[in-house]
N, C-alpha and C positions, 0 to 999 in steps of 0.2 A: 678245593679247601684250602681258606688260608690258615694253615696250621699253627704259625708264628703268632695269630692273634689269639689263641688258644691258652699257647705255651707261654706268652708273658705275660706273667703274672706281677708287676714289679710291688704289688702291697702287700705280698703274700709274708716276706719276713717279718712286717710289722704286726701280723697278727699271727703268732705260731700258737699250734695247737698245745696247750698245757695241762690239759685233763685228759688222763688217761682211761675213764671210766667210759663204757660205752654209753649213747644216749640215743633214743628211739625218735623219729617223729612223730607224733600221736595226734588224738582229736585237738588237742592244745597246741599243734607244732611241737617247737622245743621251748621247754621251759623249766628253768632252775636258777640258781645262786646267779645275779646279775654278772659277778664277779667272773663268773666261769664262762660267760658268753661272748666274748671278743671273737674268737675265731670262728664261732659259728656263726655270729653276724656277717664278719667278713663272707664265706663261704655260701649263704645264703644270697649274698649278694650277686655271687656268681651264677648261682643254680636259678635268681628269678631271671637273670639275662638270657639264660640260655632257654628256660620255657618259655619267655617272651618269642623269642625267635622261632621253637619251636611252633608255637601256636598262632604267629604272626598278631598278636594281640596284647594288650596292656595286662601286665600281672603285678599283683598289688603284693608289697611288704609290709606286715602291722606288727609291730614292737609293745610287746603287751605281755603283762602275767595275769591279768583278766583280775580275779577276787583272792590273788594269791600275795601274801605279805609284801610290805614295801621294798623288801631287800632281794625279789626275786625279780626276775622279767624274764621275757619268751619271744617267741617269733613267729608268727605266721605267714605263709603263704597264701595269696587269692588268686584264683583262676579266672578264667575270661569272663565269664559268667555271674562273677562275683561269690563263686562258691568256693567251699573248700578244694584244697590242692587236690589233684586226680591222685588215686590211692597209689599207682605206680608210681609215681612220682613224689609221694611218699617215701618209697623205700629207697629211690634214688637220694634224696636228701639225707637220709640216715647213713648211706653208703658214703655221702661225701664228707659227712660231719666225722664219721669214726675213722678215717684214713689217716695216715700219718701225714707230714709236709710232705714228705718227699714222693709221697704217690698221690698228692693231688691233681696235678696235670693231667698225669693218664687217666684218672678216673674220669676227670672231664673230657677228655679225648673219647673214650668209651661210650660215653653218656651222646657225645656229638654223632658218632658213628652210627649207635644203635637206633637212636632217636631220627638218623636222617636229617640233621641240623642244618641248615646253610648258614654257616656262620657271619656272611656277609649280611643276612637282614638284620633288619634294625630292631634293637631290643629295648621295649619301653616298660619302666618301671614306677609305681605309684608307691609312695612313701607316707606311713604314719604311725604317731606314738602317742601313748598315755602319758599320763602326768609323771611317770617317776624319772626321779633323777638323772639315773643310769640311764634311761633312754637316750639321752644327748651323744654321748659316746660309743654306744652301742649302733645308734644312728651313722655317724661318721663311719665303722665299721663294715655297714652295710654298703655304705656309697664308696667306698673304695673299691670293693667286690664288683658293685656295677661298673662302675669305671675302667676297670680291668679288663672287662670284657665289652668295653667300649658301648656300655648302654644307657638310654637316654633314661633322665631323672627328674620325676616331679613330687617335690616332697610339700606334703600336705601339714606339716606340723601336729601340733595337738588336735588328734581327732579320736572320735570313738571307733571301736574295732568296725562297727555296722557303717558308719559313715564311709571308711575307707571301702569296703567291700560294694558300697552303692557307688563310690566314684569310679571301680573300674568296672563294673557293670554297665552303668551308664557311656564311660566315653566308648568302650567295646561296641555298644549301642550307636554311636556317632551322635549322643547326646551330650550336653554340657555336663562338665562333672566338675562344681565349684561348692563350697558351702553354702552359700546362698540360695544357689538352687534347688538344695537337697531340702531346706527350711521351707522353702518357697513351693516345693511339690507338696511336702507333707500338710502344711499347714493349709494350702489353697483347696486341697481335698476335703480335709476336717471342717474346714469352714462351708465348704458348698454342701457337706452331708448333714452338718447341724440346720444349716437354713432356717425354716420356720420351726423347728423341734423348740417348743417353750421350757423354760427350766421350770418344772414343777413337780409333784411330788416328793419322793424322799432325795431325789439328786442334786447335787450342790457341785458347780463347776470347780472348787476349789480343792488342789491338794497339799499336802505337806511332804516334801520331796527331800528324800535323802541321798545325796549324791554321792554317799561312800568317801568323800575327801579328794576325789577324780575327775574326770573329765566329762563324766556323765551330768555335772554339777554347772561347769562353764558351759556344754551345749544346751542344756536346759534354759539356763538362763536367756539364751540365745533363741530358743525355739518359743519360750514364752514372749519374747518383743514383738513376734511376728503376731501374735494373737493380743485382743485386747479381755479383760478379767471375764466379760459376758462368755466367752468361750471356754477361757482357762485361767485360774487364777492360781499361782506358783508360791507355795514357801518354800524358799531352799535351805535346807539345812547340810549341814558337812559339807559346803562348799570348797574345801581346802585348805581351810585353817587347823585341821587335825592329822592324824596320820592316814595314810591311805589304807581304808580296809578295816582298820583298828575300832573292833566294836559296833562296826557299821556296816553299811551294804546290804544287797541282796542276800548274799550267801551266809552271813552272820545271824539276819533275820530270819532264813528258811531254815538252817540248823539250829540255832538257839532256839526259835519260836518266842522270841520276844522283842520289845523297842529296842532301836538300834541307839548309840550313844548321841544326844543331843536331841533328842524327840521326846525326852521324859516330860515334856508342858504338852505334848499332844491331847485335845480336849476329847471325851468320849463322843464316838461318832464320825470323828473328822477322817477324812482316808486319809492315810498315810501310804508312801508308794517309795521302797528302796530300788535302788540299780546297783550295778556290781561297779567294779573298778575300771571296765572299759566299757561300761554302758551295753551290754547285750545281754542282760538278764534283769529281768523285773519281778517283782512281789508288792502284793497289795497287802494292808493291814489295817486295825481299828483297835479302839477300846470300847467295850461297852460301858453300861453305865455302871457298873459294878468295877471296873477300871479291871476286867479282864482281857488278856490279851487274844486278837481273834486272826491268822493269816488265812490270806487267799493268794496261792500259788500260782505255778504254771498249768496246774491240774483244773485249776480253778477257771484261768483265763481260757484255757483251749476249751472247755465246758461253754462257757459264758458267750464266747467268739462264734465257735462253730454251730451253737443252736440258735443264735441270732440269723447267721447266714442260713440256714438251714429255713427259716422262718422267712426270710426276703425271697430264697428260692421258689418256696411254696407260694406265697403271695402273686411273685410276677410268673409262676406256671412253667419254669423253665427245667427242662429234664437235664441236668448238670449234675456229674457225679463228684458229691462231696463225701469227704472221709477224714478223719481224725487218726494222727501216727502219735503213739505215745511207747515208752520205755516199761519194762518190768518194773521199775520203780516210781510208776503213777499210782498213785492211790487207788486201791480197788473199788473204792466206793464211786471214785470218776468215771472209772471203763464202763462201771455196772450201770449208770445214770445215762452216761452217752449213749450205749449200745440200748438199753431197754426205755428209757423215757424219751432220749430224743431220736431213737432209731438212726443214729446215724453207725456206719461200720467204723471199727478201730483196729487199725494193725499195730502189732507190738513188734518193735526190733531194738536191735541192740543198743546198748546207750553210746551215745556220740551222735554230735549234730547231723555230722554227714550222712549217717544213717538214715534217721529222722527225714531229713531235706531230701534225698535220693527217693525214700518210698513216698513221701507226699506230692512228688512231681508226678507221679503214676495218676493221681485223679485229677478231674478237672479244676476242682478245688480242694487245695488240702490244708488242713490246719494242723500244724506240730508244736507242740510244746514237751520240755522237759519238765520234771517237776520241780527245777530250780530256779524257772522261769526265763529257761531262753527257748525263744519260739518266733512263729510268724506265719501267715498264711501265704500260700502258694498256688498260682494259678497258671493255666496255660493260655497261650495265647489266643487259640480258639475260643476258648471259655469266656474271656475279656472281649472280645468282637462280638459274640451273641447277645450277653450283658448290653453293651454298648448299643448296638441294635435295637434291642428290647427297649432302652429307656427313651427312645425316640418314634418307635413304632405307632402310627396314629390308630394302629388297627386292633390295639390293645385298650383295655381299660384304662382310666386313669389313673387307679389304684394300680394296676399292674405295672404303668410305665412309672410309677413313684417308686415301687419297690425294687424296680430294676436299676432306677438311677441311683437308689441307696446303695444296693449293692455296688455299684461302680465306683461310687464314691468311697465306699470301705474298704475296698481292692486296693486303689489306687493310695489310700493311706498307708497298708503294709509295705514293708521293706522284703520283696520276693528273694532278695539275694541271700539274707540271714536273720536272724532272732536279733530283733533291733529295739532295744528298751523305751525309746523316745517315738518310735512309730508307736511300739506297743500299747503306751498309756494314751494315745491318741485313738487307736482301736476301742481299747477299752471302755474310754471316757464316752467315744461316738454310742457305745451300746448302751451303756447306762443311761446315758442323756435320753436315746430314743426309747427307753423302758420306762424312765422317770423314776430307777433305782437307784438307791444307797448300797454300801457294802451290806448291810443286815439283810437287806431283799436278795442280793445277789448269792450271799452266800449260803441261804438257806434252800437252794434248788437243790442240796443235796447235803449229808453231813459226812465229811471225811472219817475213814475210819482214824483212831490214834495211832501215831507212827512217831519212829525214832530213826533217825541219821545218824550214826557213828562212824570212826576212823581209827585204824589199828595202823603204827607204824610198823616196816616188816624190812625185813635184811634184803630182799627184792621182789617188788610187787610180782613178777613174772610167774613166782610160786604158786600165784591164785591162776587158774585158769578156767575159763565157763562157756558152756554151750547154750543152746534154746533163746537165744537173744538175752543171755547173761541172766537166766531164771535157774539153771543148774550148775552147779560147779564140778569140774572133772579133775581138778588137781589143786592141792593136795589130795591123793588117795584117802578116800574115809570122810573129809570134812561133808561134804553133800550129806552121807547117811547121818550125821549127828546134827546136822542143821536139821533134817527132815525130823528128829527125834523129838528135839525141841519144839518146833512148830506143830506137831501134833497136840503138845500140852497146852496150847492157849487157842481160845475161841477167835474164831475168825484170823487164825495164825497164819502170817505168810512171812518170809524174810528171804534175802538175798543177799550175795557178795559177789563185789567186783574190785579190778585191780585198779585205782586209781591212774587217770589220763596223765597226772601232772606231777606226782612225786611218789615215792616208793611208799605206797600205803595201801589199803585193804581199805573200801568202803563197805559198810552193812547196813541195810535198809531192813527195818521191822514194823509190824503191825500188827494190830489186835483190837479186840472189844474195846479194851480201857488205856488210859495213857500209860497207867501203872504196871499194866501188863507188855504194854509195845516197848517200855523202857526196858522191863526185864526181860522179856525176848531179844531185844537187841543187844542188851551186854552179855547174856549167855552165850550168845551166838560170837561176839565179838571176842570172848575169852577164849572159845574155841579156833579162830582164826589167829589168835596170839599163840597159842599151842601147838596148832599141825603148821602156820606158815612162816615161821621164822619170826614172832614179833621181836620188836626191839623196844627198849627204852621201859617205862613203866607199863605194868600190865592193867587192863582193863577194870575198873574195880567193880565189884558185883553192886548193885543197884541197891538203891536205898530204901526200903520196903517196911 
């Protein structure tokens, strides 16, 4: 083992650790104020090279803070199959970032020894970033770390987070990993699916697109260039002229349940689509004839896509195991509809994409979406082979072959590595086109229980601990009992709290029979959280009733 290679870190002095507070690698990786991330990026460059040498595969570094404000930034590492970083290495990432400068070399050596890493192995790292101005300097910090451990670098520049995941996965499969090949794959499958499906009924191929003033707007323009308007017509708003994520984007629309800035002129019935700052979340929305806002979020997308896949499976008579994965924060009406009406099993897991993704992989075909709009369709290699074979099997009826061919194309549209807003748009549009539906027809499949999502700033998010996939609060003592009392006071009441994965805050979800009751329940729970979990700043206001 060439120890000198691991101990020689010439760029370390250029990236000193100036932040004393301990930070943890979570679902969102590391995410905080961009000004505090220089040393973190450098050390993640080092770790990515070691992870690559350990797995003998390409590893990704994505520099983004997703739906967070412009002044924030962050970093996520992407594992060989395009998935989130292995949980064991999440802890190693936390260890590396929190040691002092003088301990950094010894911690790296410990990882090399414990993981039996051959330091002479090549290390290959793909890097991408969103549109934040801070991304350039932070990229250079990561590059210094990569170079200090003699890693090979490929910089994709400004890309969506799902695109970088896709590039890592495809490269490790021995396939092309280029921006053009990404768009070509998605649009080819989309056009093949649409095939002879005419535009009829309530369906329109036009979408009014909210790009959150981020990378999603740039890449949506590229995606649309691969398609003529008979396939998809895109009217892009918030394309970068405003502030990233400010009063726009999927998170704003989901939480505020109102039109994003810049789309005030949308016409009743037109399809609105919002993505977040790094384009891994998507929500649909529209105004009815009375100009009332209607939201179709990740729960609605899951039911639409899973229901249609189930229809195709029944038509082609393939006995494949289909399931949906949700979190406790899924609307209760959606879970009931999927299990009772669609007859599709639903698994509930802890909040966090890595938990949904891993659970979905247990099925032949797994559909997972968080209510915030982050999700995709995953499938086993064996299932895809069965479907492809059925699509050309002359012993089957023509209708059965056609259903299998549609299913094959639909799966090709999805990004199996991670939730991808751009591919999810094509998935949703495929289903709506096939059913000849507009958003009204989609929405009436089931009625969401009115709900509200709130956030309370706290001194330390670790003050709140949960169990049972986030449905029960174990700390602080007595908080769950208070929540239970409040929930019993409201018809169809449900409420959960959990620590934020991105900031020192606690997120509160509540639903009830009316919007007024949901708002009131959420606010009362938020006040309890503020009082019992170390709330900071202004206390939650009582509901306006």
